[in-house]
C-alpha positions, 0 to 999 in steps of 0.5 A: 499499500502507498502512503495515505492508502488504507487497506481494504478491510479498514476501509470497509469498517469506515464506509458504513460497512455495506453488506456486499462489501463485508461479505466480499472481504470476509471470503464469501464464495462468488458466483461464477457462470460455468458456460464454457461447455455450452459455448462449445455445444452452441447452446443457450446461456439459459442452460448455464449453471453458477458455481461457487468460486473461492474469493481471493480476498478471503482468508481461505484463499491460498497465498503461496505460489508453487514453482 
């Protein structure tokens, strides 16, 4: 963080803590549209499903990089 910038968690506490921002920062999984196979099959998006995607801002997200 540069000088004068506040970390996101601290900013959420000072910005009246909107529920969506609080959920995002706490690591609630994000909905992700899983439609790649539908695209290949040329089917309509209405058949797509949503899968939970681990939030990169949550505590459970892996922080280590394996090389």
